[in-house]
C-alpha positions in Angstrom: 0.0 0.0 0.0 1.3 3.4 -0.9 1.8 6.2 1.5 2.3 9.1 -0.9 0.9 12.3 0.7 -2.4 13.4 -0.9 -2.3 16.1 -3.5 -4.9 17.4 -6.0 -2.5 17.3 -8.9 -1.6 13.6 -8.2 -5.4 12.8 -7.8 -6.1 14.5 -11.2 -3.2 12.4 -12.7 -4.8 9.2 -11.4 -8.2 10.2 -12.8 -6.6 11.0 -16.2 -4.8 7.7 -16.3 -8.1 5.8 -15.7 -10.7 8.1 -17.2 -10.8 6.2 -20.5 -11.9 3.0 -19.0 -15.5 1.8 -19.0 -16.7 2.5 -15.5 -13.6 4.3 -14.3 -14.7 5.2 -10.8 -13.7 1.8 -9.1 -10.3 1.7 -10.8 -9.7 5.3 -9.8 -10.6 4.6 -6.2 -8.4 1.5 -6.1 -5.5 3.6 -7.5 -6.1 6.2 -4.8 -5.8 3.5 -2.2 -2.7 2.1 -3.9 -1.1 5.6 -4.0 -2.3 7.3 -0.8 -3.2 4.3 1.4 -6.8 5.5 1.5 -9.3 7.7 -0.3 -8.8 11.1 1.2 -12.0 13.1 1.7 -10.4 15.9 -0.3 -10.1 13.6 -3.3 -13.9 13.0 -3.6 -14.8 16.4 -5.1 -11.8 16.2 -7.5 -12.9 12.8 -8.7 -16.5 13.8 -8.9 -15.7 16.9 -10.9 -13.4 15.0 -13.3 -16.0 12.3 -14.0 -19.0 14.6 -14.0 -20.5 12.8 -11.1 -22.0 14.2 -7.9 -19.9 14.2 -4.7 -22.7 12.0 -3.2 -22.3 9.4 -5.9 -18.5 9.1 -5.3 -18.9 9.2 -1.5 -21.6 6.5 -1.8 -19.2 4.2 -3.6 -16.3 4.9 -1.2 -18.5 4.2 1.9 -20.2 1.1 0.4 -17.1 -0.9 -0.3 -14.9 -2.0 2.5 -11.8 -1.9 0.4 -11.9 1.9 0.2 -10.6 3.3 3.5 -11.4 6.9 4.3 -8.5 7.2 6.8 -5.0 5.8 6.6 -4.6 2.2 7.8 -2.0 1.1 10.3 1.3 -0.5 9.3 -0.5 -3.9 9.6 -4.1 -4.7 8.8 -5.8 -7.6 10.7 -9.1 -8.5 9.1 -11.2 -10.9 11.2 -14.1 -12.7 9.6 -17.4 -12.1 11.4 -19.7 -13.9 8.9 -22.2 -16.6 10.1 -19.9 -19.6 9.8 -17.1 -17.9 11.7 -19.6 -16.7 14.3 -20.9 -20.2 14.8 -17.3 -21.4 15.4 -16.5 -18.7 18.0 -15.1 -15.7 16.2 -16.7 -13.1 18.5 -14.6 -13.9 21.6 -11.5 -13.8 19.3 -12.5 -10.4 18.0 -13.0 -9.2 21.6 -9.5 -10.6 22.5 -7.9 -8.7 19.6 -9.8 -5.5 20.6 -8.6 -5.9 24.2 -5.0 -6.6 23.2 -4.9 -3.6 20.8 -6.9 -1.3 23.0 -9.3 -0.4 20.2 -12.6 -1.5 18.7 -13.0 -3.3 15.4 -12.8 -0.7 12.6 -10.1 1.3 14.4 -6.3 1.7 14.3 -4.1 1.3 17.4 -2.8 4.6 18.9 0.7 3.8 17.8 -0.5 3.3 14.2 0.8 -0.2 14.1 -2.4 -2.2 13.6 -5.8 -1.6 12.0 -8.4 -4.1 13.1 -11.2 -4.6 10.5 -14.2 -6.8 10.3 -14.7 -8.7 7.1 -17.7 -10.7 6.1 -16.4 -13.9 4.5 -12.9 -14.9 3.5 -14.2 -18.1 1.8 -12.7 -20.3 4.5 -16.0 -21.4 6.0 -14.8 -25.0 6.4 -11.9 -23.9 8.5 -13.7 -21.2 10.5 -13.0 -19.0 12.3 -10.6 -17.2 10.0 -8.6 -14.0 9.7 -6.2 -12.3 7.4 -3.1 -10.3 8.4 -1.6 -8.2 5.6 -3.1 -10.4 2.9 -2.1 -13.7 4.5 -5.1 -15.9 5.4 -5.3 -18.0 8.6 -7.9 -20.6 9.2 -8.9 -22.5 12.3 -8.1 -19.3 14.3 -7.8 -19.8 18.0 -6.4 -17.8 20.9 -2.8 -19.0 20.3 -2.9 -18.3 16.6 -4.4 -14.9 17.2 -1.8 -14.0 19.8 0.9 -15.1 17.3 -0.6 -12.9 14.6 -0.8 -9.9 17.0 2.8 -10.4 18.1 3.9 -10.6 14.5 2.3 -7.3 13.9 4.1 -5.8 16.9 1.1 -5.7 19.2 
């Protein structure tokens, strides 16, 4: 994930690079996340203007899809599945354990900026529930020991 500081000229460049695609909004938002690490609020009116969309339309897409962060993520991102299969296999106590260890609620970033804890609703590992993903690496059959190891690996 990129961490380039947001700028209007860079945002316009991203839009220009993707504007010719059919349905360019999603690729533009993905490129913003790749470049800035999130979709800055300041980018929304720029994108809307360049694509002749309303700010509400762009904002609606940004807030609908979980992949489009509106704030920078921590150095590590821990996504914990909270879908039905994982719930039935005990994910909620594990989510609570992660929240307690990190001192945050799901959807927040630790004060030191090291870990963002996010809910996700299905990683496709229902047969090995509960599951999680740390920085793109999927872990099935999550238990307290595995969770503690993931958190330690993320510096928490």
